[in-house]
ROZA-228098 format. One record per residue (C-alpha): residue number from 1; residue in three letters; y, x, z. Coordinates in Angstrom, 2 decimals. Layout:
<recs>
num|residuo|Y|X|Z
NUM|ala|Y|X|Z
...
</recs>
This chain:
<recs>
num|residuo|Y|X|Z
1|met|83.50|-10.66|5.14
2|thr|82.84|-6.92|5.24
3|leu|79.69|-5.14|4.96
4|ile|79.99|-4.03|8.63
5|lys|80.19|-7.35|10.06
6|thr|77.43|-8.69|7.95
7|ser|75.30|-5.87|8.80
8|leu|75.94|-6.53|12.35
9|leu|74.91|-10.45|11.96
10|thr|71.98|-9.45|10.05
11|ala|70.77|-6.94|12.66
12|ile|70.29|-9.84|15.08
13|ser|67.55|-12.00|12.54
14|thr|66.35|-8.41|11.55
15|ile|65.90|-7.55|15.25
16|val|64.08|-10.60|16.23
17|lys|62.29|-10.11|12.92
18|ile|61.57|-6.79|14.17
19|leu|59.96|-7.65|17.17
20|ser|57.89|-10.63|16.35
21|gly|56.56|-8.41|13.13
22|phe|55.49|-5.45|15.98
23|val|53.92|-8.41|18.43
24|ile|52.03|-10.25|14.90
25|asn|51.19|-6.44|13.91
26|lys|49.93|-5.57|17.55
27|phe|47.44|-8.84|17.05
28|met|46.21|-7.62|13.71
29|ala|45.69|-3.76|15.09
30|ile|43.40|-5.30|18.04
31|tyr|41.76|-8.24|16.06
32|val|40.88|-7.12|12.79
33|gly|41.70|-3.46|12.79
34|pro|42.72|-1.17|9.80
35|ser|40.35|-2.33|7.29
36|gly|41.24|-6.47|8.40
37|ile|45.33|-4.75|7.86
38|ala|44.50|-3.17|4.64
39|ile|43.08|-6.88|3.32
40|val|46.09|-8.61|4.77
41|gly|48.20|-6.29|2.50
42|gln|46.33|-6.94|-0.25
43|leu|47.08|-10.84|0.01
44|gln|50.76|-10.11|0.75
45|ser|51.17|-8.19|-2.41
46|phe|49.39|-11.33|-4.27
47|met|51.64|-13.28|-2.26
48|thr|55.16|-11.86|-3.43
49|met|54.09|-11.92|-7.00
50|ile|53.01|-15.54|-6.73
51|thr|56.03|-16.86|-4.44
52|thr|58.16|-15.60|-6.78
53|leu|56.88|-16.76|-10.26
54|ser|56.14|-20.55|-8.02
55|asn|60.76|-21.08|-8.39
56|gly|60.41|-19.19|-11.90
57|ala|61.53|-16.06|-10.66
58|ile|65.59|-16.88|-10.08
59|ser|66.41|-16.24|-6.72
60|gln|68.82|-13.42|-7.77
61|gly|70.40|-15.35|-10.43
62|val|71.10|-18.35|-7.83
63|val|72.52|-15.96|-5.62
64|lys|74.88|-14.24|-8.42
65|tyr|76.07|-17.25|-9.92
66|thr|76.84|-19.50|-6.98
67|ala|78.59|-16.40|-5.60
68|glu|80.39|-15.79|-8.62
69|tyr|81.49|-18.94|-9.77
70|thr|84.62|-20.78|-7.94
71|ser|84.52|-24.20|-9.56
72|ile|82.05|-26.90|-7.96
73|glu|81.31|-28.22|-11.59
74|lys|79.13|-24.73|-12.61
75|lys|77.97|-24.48|-8.87
76|lys|76.08|-28.10|-9.48
77|lys|74.83|-27.33|-12.82
78|ile|73.14|-23.52|-11.52
79|phe|71.93|-25.65|-8.19
80|ser|70.50|-28.65|-10.36
81|ser|69.31|-26.19|-13.05
82|ser|67.56|-23.77|-10.35
83|leu|65.59|-27.14|-8.40
84|ala|64.28|-28.25|-11.48
85|ile|62.84|-25.06|-12.82
86|ser|61.39|-24.18|-9.38
87|leu|59.45|-27.96|-9.64
88|ile|58.73|-27.05|-13.12
89|ser|57.42|-23.08|-12.27
90|ser|55.52|-24.52|-8.81
91|phe|53.61|-27.19|-10.60
92|phe|52.01|-24.68|-13.23
93|val|51.45|-22.17|-10.05
94|ser|49.67|-24.40|-7.73
95|leu|47.59|-25.51|-10.31
96|ile|46.37|-21.97|-11.16
97|leu|45.90|-21.18|-7.30
98|ile|43.73|-24.26|-6.66
99|val|41.47|-24.09|-10.11
100|phe|40.90|-20.45|-9.96
101|ser|40.69|-20.03|-6.12
102|gln|37.12|-18.30|-5.95
103|tyr|38.30|-15.54|-9.00
104|trp|41.55|-14.82|-7.25
105|ser|39.15|-14.78|-3.80
106|glu|36.59|-12.28|-5.40
107|leu|39.47|-10.26|-7.22
108|ile|42.18|-9.75|-4.23
109|leu|40.26|-10.03|-1.10
110|lys|36.59|-9.16|-2.63
111|asn|34.94|-11.99|-0.82
112|ile|34.32|-15.46|-2.34
113|lys|34.68|-16.87|1.13
114|tyr|37.87|-16.79|1.45
115|ser|39.12|-18.97|-1.24
116|ser|40.38|-21.81|0.55
117|ile|42.88|-19.69|1.63
118|phe|44.12|-19.99|-2.09
119|ile|43.50|-23.95|-2.39
120|val|45.84|-23.67|0.93
121|phe|48.42|-21.55|-1.00
122|gly|48.21|-23.89|-3.63
123|val|48.88|-26.61|-2.01
124|thr|51.90|-25.43|-0.31
125|val|53.57|-22.99|-2.78
126|val|55.79|-25.74|-3.74
127|leu|57.46|-25.77|-0.44
128|phe|57.74|-21.43|-0.37
129|ala|59.71|-22.23|-4.28
130|leu|62.28|-25.01|-2.64
131|asn|62.67|-22.52|0.46
132|ala|63.54|-19.57|-1.84
133|ile|65.81|-21.51|-3.60
134|leu|67.84|-23.02|-0.79
135|ile|68.05|-19.91|0.99
136|ser|69.42|-18.19|-2.06
137|ile|72.12|-20.89|-2.37
138|leu|73.12|-19.93|1.57
139|asn|73.46|-16.53|0.54
140|gly|75.24|-17.14|-2.49
141|gln|77.62|-19.48|-0.34
142|lys|78.34|-16.84|1.87
143|glu|77.06|-18.93|4.82
144|ile|75.51|-15.97|6.63
145|lys|75.17|-17.48|9.68
146|lys|73.28|-20.42|8.69
147|tyr|71.20|-18.17|6.49
148|ile|70.53|-15.82|9.74
149|ile|69.88|-18.89|12.06
150|val|67.37|-20.12|9.53
151|asn|65.66|-16.48|9.15
152|ile|65.23|-16.19|12.95
153|ala|63.79|-19.74|13.11
154|gly|61.12|-18.49|10.69
155|ser|60.49|-15.24|12.45
156|ile|60.01|-17.57|15.46
157|phe|57.59|-19.60|14.11
158|ser|55.43|-16.83|12.17
159|leu|54.88|-15.08|15.73
160|phe|53.47|-18.21|17.66
161|leu|51.56|-19.25|14.15
162|thr|50.04|-16.05|13.37
163|ser|49.49|-14.60|16.72
164|phe|47.72|-17.83|17.40
165|leu|45.94|-17.97|14.50
166|ile|44.64|-14.56|14.78
167|val|43.53|-14.65|18.27
168|glu|41.57|-18.06|17.41
169|leu|40.10|-17.04|13.69
170|gly|40.70|-13.31|13.51
171|leu|41.00|-12.02|9.75
172|ile|40.66|-15.95|7.93
173|gly|43.92|-16.75|10.78
174|ala|45.78|-14.01|9.84
175|leu|45.44|-14.89|6.02
176|tyr|45.84|-18.44|6.97
177|ala|49.06|-17.78|8.18
178|leu|50.25|-16.00|5.36
179|val|50.22|-18.77|3.66
180|ile|51.62|-21.52|5.00
181|asn|54.43|-19.49|7.36
182|gln|57.55|-20.22|5.10
183|ser|56.24|-23.86|3.74
184|ile|57.11|-25.22|7.16
185|val|60.29|-23.32|7.54
186|phe|61.37|-25.19|4.34
187|phe|62.07|-28.01|6.76
188|val|64.57|-25.89|8.67
189|thr|66.24|-24.75|5.84
190|leu|66.57|-27.95|4.78
191|val|68.55|-29.34|7.59
192|phe|71.00|-26.79|7.63
193|val|71.88|-27.15|3.82
194|ile|71.99|-30.88|4.13
195|lys|74.55|-30.45|7.11
196|ser|76.79|-27.62|4.72
197|lys|79.91|-29.21|3.64
198|trp|79.53|-28.31|0.07
199|phe|76.34|-30.18|-0.29
200|lys|75.65|-33.20|-2.21
201|leu|72.41|-34.78|-3.19
202|arg|74.01|-35.63|-6.80
203|tyr|74.53|-31.73|-7.63
204|phe|71.03|-30.96|-7.23
205|thr|69.79|-34.11|-9.69
206|cys|71.61|-33.65|-13.31
207|gly|68.25|-31.75|-14.76
208|ile|68.79|-28.23|-16.41
209|asp|71.60|-27.39|-17.91
210|lys|71.25|-25.29|-21.27
211|asp|73.67|-22.65|-20.51
212|ser|73.09|-22.07|-16.45
213|phe|69.04|-21.88|-17.74
214|phe|69.25|-18.77|-19.96
215|lys|71.61|-16.90|-17.89
216|leu|69.47|-17.37|-14.62
217|gly|66.59|-16.55|-17.41
218|lys|68.02|-13.09|-17.86
219|phe|67.38|-13.02|-13.65
220|ser|63.86|-14.28|-14.13
221|leu|62.93|-11.54|-16.82
222|met|64.46|-8.47|-14.64
223|thr|62.33|-10.58|-11.43
224|val|59.05|-10.99|-13.51
225|val|59.52|-7.21|-14.02
226|thr|59.67|-6.37|-10.74
227|ile|56.82|-8.56|-9.38
228|leu|54.32|-7.26|-12.07
229|thr|54.96|-3.97|-11.15
230|val|55.70|-3.16|-7.45
231|pro|53.30|-5.65|-5.87
232|val|50.74|-4.43|-8.69
233|ser|51.08|-1.02|-8.15
234|his|50.66|-1.36|-4.45
235|leu|47.14|-3.62|-5.20
236|ile|46.13|-1.04|-7.68
237|ile|47.12|2.30|-5.42
238|arg|45.25|0.28|-2.20
239|asn|42.26|-0.29|-4.04
240|tyr|42.32|3.22|-5.30
241|ile|42.77|4.52|-1.46
242|gly|39.96|1.79|-0.42
243|glu|37.61|2.45|-2.85
244|asn|37.81|6.85|-2.94
245|leu|38.79|7.32|0.64
246|gly|37.86|4.67|2.57
247|trp|39.40|1.05|3.58
248|asp|40.57|1.73|6.80
249|glu|42.53|4.62|5.17
250|ala|43.57|2.36|2.96
251|gly|44.31|0.37|5.89
252|tyr|46.49|3.39|7.51
253|trp|48.93|3.80|4.46
254|gln|49.54|0.28|4.80
255|ser|50.25|0.52|8.45
256|ile|53.15|3.61|7.55
257|trp|54.52|0.99|4.83
258|tyr|54.47|-2.00|7.39
259|ile|56.83|0.46|9.83
260|ser|59.03|1.43|6.64
261|ile|59.64|-2.08|5.87
262|ile|60.02|-3.26|9.79
263|tyr|62.97|-0.51|10.72
264|leu|64.58|-0.83|7.37
265|met|65.06|-4.36|7.72
266|ile|68.14|-3.87|9.06
267|ile|69.49|-1.76|5.77
268|thr|67.63|-4.01|3.03
269|ser|68.67|-7.28|4.75
270|ser|72.49|-5.86|4.35
271|leu|72.10|-5.40|0.60
272|asn|70.77|-8.49|-0.10
273|val|73.32|-10.86|2.05
274|tyr|76.00|-8.97|1.32
275|tyr|76.00|-6.53|-1.11
276|leu|74.70|-8.54|-4.57
277|pro|77.03|-11.49|-3.72
278|lys|80.18|-8.93|-3.14
279|leu|78.95|-6.81|-6.57
280|ser|78.90|-9.73|-8.29
281|glu|81.96|-10.68|-7.51
282|ile|84.27|-7.74|-8.54
283|gln|85.32|-7.15|-11.94
284|asp|87.22|-4.11|-11.30
285|lys|85.56|-0.81|-12.01
286|ser|87.57|1.37|-9.64
287|lys|87.13|-1.24|-6.90
288|leu|83.32|-1.77|-7.69
289|lys|83.27|2.49|-7.42
290|gln|84.78|1.73|-4.12
291|glu|82.34|-0.77|-2.87
292|ile|79.72|1.52|-3.64
293|leu|81.09|4.62|-1.92
294|asn|81.79|2.50|1.18
295|gly|78.29|1.19|1.28
296|tyr|76.92|4.41|1.24
297|lys|79.68|6.41|3.77
298|val|78.13|3.29|6.42
299|ile|74.65|2.84|5.09
300|met|73.26|6.41|4.89
301|pro|74.00|7.48|8.08
302|ile|72.18|4.71|9.49
303|val|69.04|4.75|7.52
304|thr|69.03|8.89|7.71
305|ile|69.32|8.19|11.97
306|leu|66.69|5.49|11.89
307|ala|64.03|7.74|9.96
308|phe|64.93|10.43|12.18
309|gly|64.31|8.98|15.46
310|ile|61.06|7.06|13.93
311|phe|59.89|10.61|13.21
312|ile|60.69|12.17|16.52
313|phe|58.87|8.81|18.78
314|arg|56.19|8.53|16.18
315|asp|53.34|8.82|18.48
316|leu|54.43|6.27|20.37
317|val|55.17|3.76|17.86
318|val|51.69|4.01|16.60
319|lys|50.69|3.38|20.42
320|val|53.33|0.26|20.43
321|ala|52.50|-1.08|17.09
322|phe|49.19|-0.62|16.47
323|thr|46.19|0.88|18.43
324|asp|44.70|4.58|19.22
325|gln|42.36|3.52|16.38
326|phe|45.36|4.45|14.15
327|met|46.39|7.55|15.16
328|pro|45.24|9.42|11.97
329|met|48.24|7.56|10.38
330|leu|50.55|10.00|12.07
331|glu|50.39|12.95|9.16
332|leu|51.92|10.27|6.65
333|phe|55.03|9.99|8.58
334|lys|57.00|12.41|7.50
335|trp|57.63|12.51|3.97
336|gln|57.10|8.78|3.98
337|leu|60.35|8.68|6.06
338|ile|62.16|11.14|3.84
339|gly|60.89|9.07|0.85
340|asp|62.66|5.84|2.64
341|val|66.17|7.62|3.10
342|ile|66.03|8.84|-0.94
343|lys|64.98|4.69|-1.80
344|ile|68.08|3.62|0.01
345|ala|70.33|6.09|-1.42
346|ser|68.72|4.59|-4.65
347|trp|68.42|1.30|-4.12
348|leu|72.81|1.28|-3.24
349|leu|73.37|1.98|-7.12
350|gly|70.35|0.21|-8.21
351|met|71.36|-3.27|-6.57
352|leu|74.51|-3.01|-9.31
353|met|71.98|-3.29|-12.12
354|leu|71.21|-6.83|-10.57
355|ala|74.75|-7.76|-9.64
356|lys|75.99|-6.92|-13.38
357|ala|72.61|-8.69|-15.08
358|met|72.03|-5.30|-16.58
359|thr|68.33|-6.56|-17.67
360|lys|67.03|-3.71|-20.43
361|ala|68.18|-0.92|-17.76
362|phe|66.62|-2.74|-15.17
363|ile|63.56|-3.03|-16.83
364|val|62.69|0.05|-18.00
365|thr|63.58|1.80|-14.99
366|glu|61.34|-0.91|-12.71
367|val|58.31|-0.29|-15.33
368|val|58.54|3.41|-15.63
369|phe|59.04|4.18|-11.75
370|ser|56.17|2.00|-11.03
371|ile|54.00|3.40|-13.19
372|thr|54.78|6.89|-12.56
373|phe|54.44|5.90|-8.71
374|val|50.50|4.91|-9.32
375|val|49.85|8.09|-11.68
376|leu|51.79|10.27|-9.07
377|ser|49.85|8.64|-6.10
378|ile|46.23|8.92|-7.69
379|leu|46.73|12.68|-8.62
380|phe|48.28|13.69|-5.32
381|ile|45.46|11.95|-3.33
382|asp|42.46|13.61|-5.48
383|ser|44.69|17.01|-4.76
384|phe|45.67|16.59|-0.74
385|gly|43.91|13.56|0.38
386|leu|45.75|10.62|1.89
387|ile|48.99|12.66|2.93
388|gly|49.74|12.73|-0.86
389|ile|50.75|9.21|-1.49
390|thr|53.53|9.86|0.68
391|tyr|54.60|12.98|-1.48
392|ala|54.25|10.99|-4.60
393|phe|56.36|8.03|-2.83
394|ser|59.43|10.82|-2.05
395|leu|58.90|12.38|-5.45
396|asn|59.24|9.18|-7.18
397|tyr|62.47|7.78|-5.46
398|phe|64.03|11.32|-6.10
399|ile|63.76|10.86|-9.51
400|tyr|64.46|7.24|-9.41
401|leu|67.68|8.57|-8.10
402|val|68.96|10.86|-10.03
403|thr|67.88|8.55|-12.94
404|met|70.57|5.85|-11.09
405|ile|73.14|8.82|-10.70
406|phe|72.94|9.13|-14.60
407|ile|73.07|6.08|-15.33
408|phe|76.33|4.75|-13.34
409|arg|78.09|8.32|-14.45
410|arg|78.18|6.93|-17.38
411|leu|78.66|2.89|-16.57
412|phe|81.80|4.15|-14.97
413|asn|83.15|6.81|-17.26
414|lys|83.57|4.87|-19.89
</recs>
């Protein structure tokens, strides 16, 4: 399946996700306001870390090796090992969430009254983990249609459940919806996996294979670094904005970040669904280079047009997605959107580090550029106010892009 065809297919689920996301965000804007959205953002960042840890942080590895292996004997070792790792990891994560629920509530949401959120999360986190593994296998098997249907089902379910809970319970309803959405979607994913021709229950019951464990471990290490850098950096920055400029301002930043995530979904979905398996398969350097160049030819014009369109209609975007209360975030658009374009340009190269398990380079760049983002954000916020964080975002990704170009010029010239 080509990048263009994959992009068109993933665009379907992305459009559904964007529409459901806009409706959900509108409900949050009306019922919880900017400060409430900032709190939701804090929980989302925390959940990114926890859900990834709950399956041993091996999802990307499962995609890579499922796509790379042609032998079912090798594949079933990956399937079985990933299931066992997920069950063990989610058990310990669940225990930590439930036992320390009051601590997490105070630390992340600044109020002990939300401790029940973390208890519910602890109970359901195993289903998050299993859903992530099954989704990764569908991706690696290139069952794109099933992958898309599952994602559409998840978006629609999230829309109805989250909207209902926000209207009925307000902020705490939005928080409850976050921690149970994907756990219920697991059962939808399971149905599609079971109906696949390649599925056999015995493929998942062989325990942990030593070789597969160490191969997945490389990706686990890279993913753990990512979740201990990117979400943590966002938690630190959001907290810094909240304590120094106000929690409404933190909500404005969370909202512009949300817009970036939403409109870039069509790009990032294609990268995850098509690019990682495709780059994992290709071994010849000339073909690899050509694939990356094709990616730039297809992806960069699209992301540039999208970003420009969002900028031109930014007033309408804020009014439709939020409320007039969020109009102060208009000043954030210009440099946030410029940063988005640079970000995608760098990600097209950065995906290669995952595809080729370049563990050391990946870890170093993730750690360094998460630290520089925090440092630049604090410096620029102090100097320019809230808009400074968009300056920091653009500058940080520009330096990251230059670094990626340098790394891969050396790789292809060897």
